[in-house]
C-alpha positions in Angstrom: 5.0 29.4 26.6 8.4 29.9 24.9 8.8 33.6 24.7 8.7 35.3 21.3 11.6 37.6 20.6 12.7 40.4 18.4 16.1 40.0 16.8 18.7 40.6 19.6 21.0 42.1 17.0 18.6 44.9 15.9 18.9 48.3 17.4 17.4 51.8 16.9 19.3 54.6 15.3 19.4 58.1 16.8 16.5 59.3 14.6 14.3 56.4 15.6 14.6 54.3 12.5 15.4 50.6 12.6 19.2 50.1 12.3 20.5 46.8 10.9 23.7 45.9 12.7 24.3 42.6 10.9 27.7 42.6 9.2 26.7 42.6 5.6 23.3 40.9 6.3 20.8 43.2 4.7 17.0 42.6 4.9 15.4 40.9 2.0 13.1 43.3 0.1 10.2 42.8 -2.3 12.3 43.5 -5.4 14.8 40.8 -4.5 12.2 38.3 -3.4 9.9 38.5 -6.4 12.3 37.0 -9.0 13.3 34.3 -6.5 9.7 33.1 -6.2 8.7 33.7 -9.8 11.6 31.6 -11.1 9.9 28.5 -9.4 6.8 28.9 -11.6 4.1 29.2 -8.9 0.6 28.7 -10.3 -2.9 29.4 -8.9 -3.5 30.0 -5.2 -0.5 29.7 -2.8 -0.1 28.4 0.7 2.9 28.9 3.0 3.9 26.6 5.9 4.6 28.8 8.9 5.9 27.6 12.2 6.4 31.0 13.7 10.2 30.8 13.6 12.2 33.6 12.0 12.6 31.8 8.7 8.9 31.0 8.0 7.7 34.3 9.4 9.9 36.2 7.0 8.9 34.0 4.1 5.2 34.5 5.0 5.4 38.3 5.1 7.3 38.5 1.8 5.1 36.0 0.0 1.9 37.6 1.2 3.0 40.9 -0.2 4.0 39.2 -3.5 0.6 37.4 -3.7 -1.2 40.7 -3.1 0.6 42.4 -5.9 0.0 39.5 -8.2 -3.7 39.2 -7.3 -3.2 35.6 -6.0 -5.2 33.9 -3.3 -2.8 33.3 -0.4 -3.1 31.6 3.0 -0.8 30.4 5.8 -1.1 27.1 7.6 0.6 26.1 10.9 0.8 22.6 12.5 0.4 22.1 16.2 2.4 18.9 16.7 1.3 18.7 20.4 4.8 17.7 21.4 5.4 20.6 23.8 3.0 22.2 26.3 3.5 25.6 24.6 2.7 24.5 21.0 -1.0 25.3 21.0 -0.4 28.8 22.4 2.5 29.4 20.0 0.3 28.5 17.0 -2.3 31.0 18.3 0.4 33.6 18.7 1.3 33.1 15.0 -2.3 33.5 14.1 -2.5 36.7 15.9 0.5 38.2 14.2 -0.7 37.1 10.8 -4.3 38.4 11.5 -2.7 41.8 12.2 -1.0 41.7 8.8 -4.2 40.7 7.1 -3.1 37.2 6.2 -5.5 34.2 6.4 -4.2 31.6 8.8 -5.3 28.0 9.7 -4.0 25.8 12.5 -4.0 22.0 11.9 -3.3 19.6 14.8 -1.3 16.3 14.7 -3.7 14.0 16.5 -3.2 10.4 17.7 -0.3 8.6 19.4 3.2 9.8 18.9 6.1 7.3 18.3 8.6 6.7 21.2 11.6 7.2 18.8 12.3 9.0 15.5 9.9 11.7 16.6 11.4 14.4 14.4 11.0 12.3 11.3 7.5 11.3 12.3 6.6 14.9 12.9 7.9 16.0 9.6 6.0 13.3 7.8 2.8 14.2 9.6 3.3 17.9 8.9 3.6 17.4 5.2 0.7 15.0 5.2 -1.6 17.4 7.0 -0.7 20.4 4.9 -1.0 18.5 1.6 -4.5 17.2 2.6 -5.6 20.7 3.6 -4.3 22.1 0.3 -5.8 19.4 -1.9 -9.2 20.1 -0.4 -8.9 23.8 -1.4 -7.4 23.3 -4.9 -4.0 24.6 -3.8 -1.1 23.0 -5.7 1.9 25.0 -4.4 3.2 25.2 -0.9 6.0 27.6 0.1 8.5 26.3 2.7 11.2 28.4 4.3 14.4 26.4 3.9 17.3 28.8 3.4 21.1 28.8 2.7 22.1 27.6 6.1 19.7 24.7 5.9 21.1 23.8 2.5 24.7 23.8 3.9 23.7 21.6 6.8 21.8 19.2 4.5 24.8 18.9 2.2 27.2 18.2 5.1 24.8 15.6 6.6 24.5 13.8 3.2 28.3 14.0 2.6 28.8 12.3 6.0 26.4 9.6 4.9 28.3 9.0 1.6 25.6 10.4 -0.7 26.3 10.7 -4.5 25.8 13.7 -6.7 22.0 13.6 -6.4 22.2 13.7 -2.6 24.9 16.3 -2.6 22.6 18.6 -4.6 20.8 18.9 -1.2 17.3 20.3 -1.3 15.7 21.1 -4.6 14.0 24.5 -5.1 11.0 22.6 -6.5 9.9 19.1 -5.4 6.7 17.1 -5.0 5.4 15.4 -1.9 1.9 14.0 -1.0 0.5 15.4 -4.2 1.5 19.0 -3.9 4.6 21.0 -5.1 7.0 22.3 -2.4 8.6 25.6 -3.5 11.7 26.8 -1.7 12.5 30.3 -2.9 15.0 31.1 -0.1 17.7 28.5 -0.7 20.2 31.1 -1.7 19.4 33.4 1.2 21.2 33.3 4.6 19.2 32.9 7.8 20.7 36.1 9.2 19.1 38.1 6.4 15.7 36.6 7.2 16.2 37.7 10.8 17.2 41.2 9.5 14.0 41.2 7.5 11.9 40.7 10.6 14.0 43.2 12.6 13.5 45.9 9.9 9.7 45.3 10.2 9.6 45.1 14.0 8.1 41.7 13.7 8.6 39.2 16.5 9.1 35.4 16.1 9.1 32.2 18.2 12.3 30.3 19.1 11.8 26.5 19.3 14.1 25.2 22.0 14.5 21.8 20.2 16.5 23.6 17.5 19.3 24.0 20.1 19.2 20.4 21.3 22.5 18.7 20.7 20.9 15.3 20.5 20.0 16.0 16.9 22.5 15.7 14.1 21.3 18.8 12.3 21.8 20.8 15.5 25.3 19.6 15.9 26.0 20.4 12.3 24.5 23.9 12.7 26.8 24.5 15.7 29.8 23.4 13.7 29.0 25.9 10.9 28.3 28.8 13.1 30.6 31.7 12.2 31.8 30.0 9.0 29.9 32.2 6.6 32.4 31.8 3.8 32.4 28.0 4.2 28.6 27.9 4.2 28.5 30.0 1.0 31.0 27.6 -0.6 28.8 24.6 0.4 25.8 26.2 -1.2 27.8 26.9 -4.3 28.7 23.3 -4.6 25.1 22.2 -3.9 24.1 24.5 -6.7 26.6 22.8 -9.0 25.3 19.3 -8.0 21.8 20.7 -8.6 22.7 21.4 -12.2 23.9 17.8 -12.5 20.6 16.6 -10.9 18.6 18.6 -13.4 20.5 16.9 -16.3 19.9 13.5 -14.7 16.2 14.2 -14.3 16.0 15.2 -18.0 17.7 11.9 -19.0 15.3 10.0 -16.7 12.3 11.6 -18.2 13.5 10.6 -21.7 14.0 7.0 -20.7 10.6 6.9 -19.0 8.9 7.9 -22.2 9.1 4.2 -23.0 7.0 3.4 -19.8 3.3 3.3 -19.4 1.1 3.2 -16.3 -2.4 1.9 -17.0 -5.7 2.7 -15.3 -5.1 -0.1 -12.7 -1.7 1.4 -11.7 0.4 -1.2 -13.5 3.6 0.0 -15.2 5.2 -1.6 -18.2 8.8 -0.6 -18.8 11.0 -1.6 -21.8 13.9 -3.8 -20.8 15.8 -2.7 -23.9 15.5 0.9 -22.7 17.0 0.0 -19.3 19.9 -1.8 -21.0 20.5 1.1 -23.4 21.2 3.6 -20.7 22.8 1.8 -17.7 23.6 5.1 -16.0 20.0 6.3 -16.0 18.3 3.0 -15.5 18.5 2.9 -11.6 16.9 6.4 -11.4 14.2 5.5 -13.8 13.4 2.2 -12.1 13.4 3.9 -8.7 10.9 6.4 -10.0 8.7 3.6 -11.3 8.9 1.8 -7.9 7.9 5.0 -6.0 5.0 5.7 -8.3 3.6 2.2 -8.3 4.4 1.5 -4.6 3.2 4.9 -3.3 6.6 5.8 -1.7 8.2 9.2 -1.3 11.8 8.0 -1.4 13.8 5.7 -3.5 14.7 2.2 -2.3 18.0 1.3 -0.7 20.8 1.7 -3.3 22.3 -1.8 -3.1 18.9 -3.5 -3.5 18.0 -1.2 -6.4 21.3 -2.0 -8.2 20.7 -5.8 -7.7 17.2 -5.4 -9.4 18.7 -3.4 -12.2 21.4 -6.0 -12.8 18.8 -8.8 -12.8 16.7 -7.0 -15.4 19.7 -6.2 -17.5 20.9 -9.8 -17.4 17.9 -11.0 -19.4 16.4 -13.4 -16.8 12.6 -13.9 -16.6 10.8 -14.3 -13.4 9.6 -12.2 -10.4 11.3 -10.1 -7.8 9.9 -7.8 -5.0 11.1 -4.4 -3.9 9.7 -1.2 -2.3 6.1 -2.6 -2.0 6.2 -3.6 -5.7 6.3 -6.9 -7.5 8.4 -6.8 -10.7 7.6 -9.4 -13.3 10.2 -9.8 -16.0 9.2 -11.1 -19.4 11.5 -11.3 -22.5 10.8 -7.7 -23.5 9.3 -5.9 -20.5 9.4 -5.3 -16.8 5.9 -5.2 -15.4 5.6 -3.5 -12.1 2.5 -4.0 -9.8 1.7 -2.8 -6.3 2.4 -5.6 -3.8 -0.6 -6.8 -1.9 0.5 -5.7 1.6 0.3 -2.6 3.7 -2.9 -1.6 1.8 -4.7 0.9 4.2 -8.3 1.2 5.3 -9.2 4.8 6.0 -12.5 6.2 7.2 -14.1 8.7 4.9 -17.1 11.0 5.2 -19.5 12.4 2.6 -18.2 15.8 1.7 -15.5 17.8 -0.1 -12.5 16.4 1.8 -9.9 14.9 -0.4 -7.7 12.2 1.2 -4.5 10.5 0.1 -4.9 6.8 -0.1 -1.8 4.5 -0.1 0.4 7.3 -1.3 -0.9 6.8 -4.9 -4.4 8.1 -5.2 -6.5 11.1 -4.1 -10.0 10.0 -3.0 -13.2 11.8 -2.0 -16.7 10.6 -1.3 -19.1 13.1 -2.9 -22.3 11.1 -2.4 -23.2 8.2 -0.2 -25.9 5.7 0.5 -27.6 5.1 3.8 -24.6 3.7 5.6 -23.4 4.6 9.1 -19.8 4.7 8.2 -17.7 4.5 5.1 -14.2 3.2 4.5 -11.8 3.1 1.5 -9.7 0.0 1.4 -8.8 -2.8 -1.0 -10.8 -5.7 -2.2 -10.4 -8.7 0.0 -9.0 -11.7 -1.9 -11.7 -14.0 -0.7 -14.3 -11.8 -2.3 -12.7 -11.7 -5.7 -14.3 -14.8 -7.2 -17.8 -13.4 -6.6 -17.0 -9.7 -7.4 -15.1 -10.2 -10.6 -18.2 -11.1 -12.4 -19.5 -7.6 -11.9 -16.5 -5.9 -13.4 -16.2 -4.8 -17.0 -13.8 -6.9 -18.9 -11.3 -9.2 -17.2 -8.9 -7.0 -15.2 -5.5 -8.1 -13.8 -6.4 -9.8 -10.5 -3.2 -8.7 -8.7 -3.7 -5.1 -9.8 -7.4 -5.1 -9.0 -6.8 -6.2 -5.4 -4.5 -3.2 -4.8 -7.0 -0.5 -5.9 -9.1 1.8 -3.6 -12.6 0.6 -3.1 -15.5 2.0 -1.1 -17.2 0.1 1.7 -20.3 1.1 3.5 -21.0 -0.6 6.9 -18.6 -3.3 5.8 -20.3 -3.9 2.4 -18.3 -3.2 -0.8 -20.1 -0.5 -2.7 -17.7 0.8 -5.4 -14.5 0.2 -7.3 -14.4 3.1 -9.8 -11.3 1.9 -11.7 -12.9 -1.4 -12.3 -16.3 0.0 -13.3 -18.1 -1.2 -10.2 -20.4 1.6 -8.9 -23.2 1.4 -6.4 -26.3 3.5 -7.1 -26.3 6.9 -5.5 -22.7 6.8 -4.3 -19.8 8.7 -5.9 -16.3 7.8 -4.9 -13.8 9.9 -6.9 -10.4 8.4 -7.4 -7.5 10.1 -9.2 -3.7 9.8 -9.1 -2.0 12.2 -6.8 -0.4 15.1 -8.8 3.1 14.1 -7.5 2.7 10.6 -8.9 3.8 11.3 -12.4 6.5 9.1 -13.9 8.6 12.0 -15.0 9.4 14.8 -12.6 8.8 18.4 -13.6 12.3 19.8 -14.3 13.9 20.8 -11.0 14.5 24.5 -10.6 18.1 25.4 -9.6 18.9 28.4 -7.5 20.4 30.8 -10.0 22.6 32.7 -7.5 24.0 30.7 -4.6 25.3 33.7 -2.8 
């Protein structure tokens, strides 16, 4: 197991009290942390993602104390990615530390085959997916993550190297949405050294992940380049903050434009072409948001492809184009966006309270079942449509209907709730993921970048 360590820069004073020997890097206290978190508008019970590293351990201890004072339910969750032999023991070590502090803790494991390449990105995707599913099943809408000032500087430099625009250079938002939960980052203005000082002041150990020092990864190389450049890092965060203000203004304009859009019960979006033409600057962001919502994607499409689609819609042509798992049909007055009939998943479900994310668009749970051996949620097969459509209420859009979550029991279609098809004694609940709203909540911007 990778050994846990106390801060190597912490020492004891002559009278036995912890002495902080960081140059100007004071520990973060409750009075400082409280407004940082409160500014992000946390609501209801809270969860925190904790790896056992110094950043997430400091956040967990600070947030647990805040939640206790506020009377909020609070829990920590760790992911055992299974990528290193020590990972299971490390997760148990974190659980032991948190149990000693009276903090509820759960370990989730990333099961299944791991990709041969892009392992960091795949692990990050799996981590958020597992945590979001765990939170949805418990009615938790907000998850705290421990990204800090140094992470923000690295993110900005990496995006600058990739040629990102103002939105990308805003780096990480203090509030964002992923897999149907809100991610809150209260520490974006706090240096990592101060989080280490926070643990040192408490005598709390943490775990060092050796992959964080591996020069194979771009972020590690960027971190090495920034080491010792505290003033430069502060300047980068200040600039990220300024770009964050720009992003907030852009999100407000996007929300205004999207007031002209409507997503119906079948997941089809209708967007005014006149509105897109009237605000050429905001149109790409608005259309990208529509494509993410309808296509169940977390990230916007490639910029050049998006610009081509916007130009096509602005030009007045009618017809059909595909992008980002969506089919865009242009009429004289509207752009109608439907989910493309590909990459529609089939997932096993069990009767019970578990809430699953289906296709990146919907939360589904099977509250009651019939006498079937196994259940799946998938889409309606095209060959079954001619027979099944007679059972549906009204005359739904065929292309939209074939993209919706439906319940199968032992291979037999039982329910399509959005179409009014329900089998006796089975209850499949389907609702849009909370993060799949057309207009983002306003992004919170770190008020003090220093």
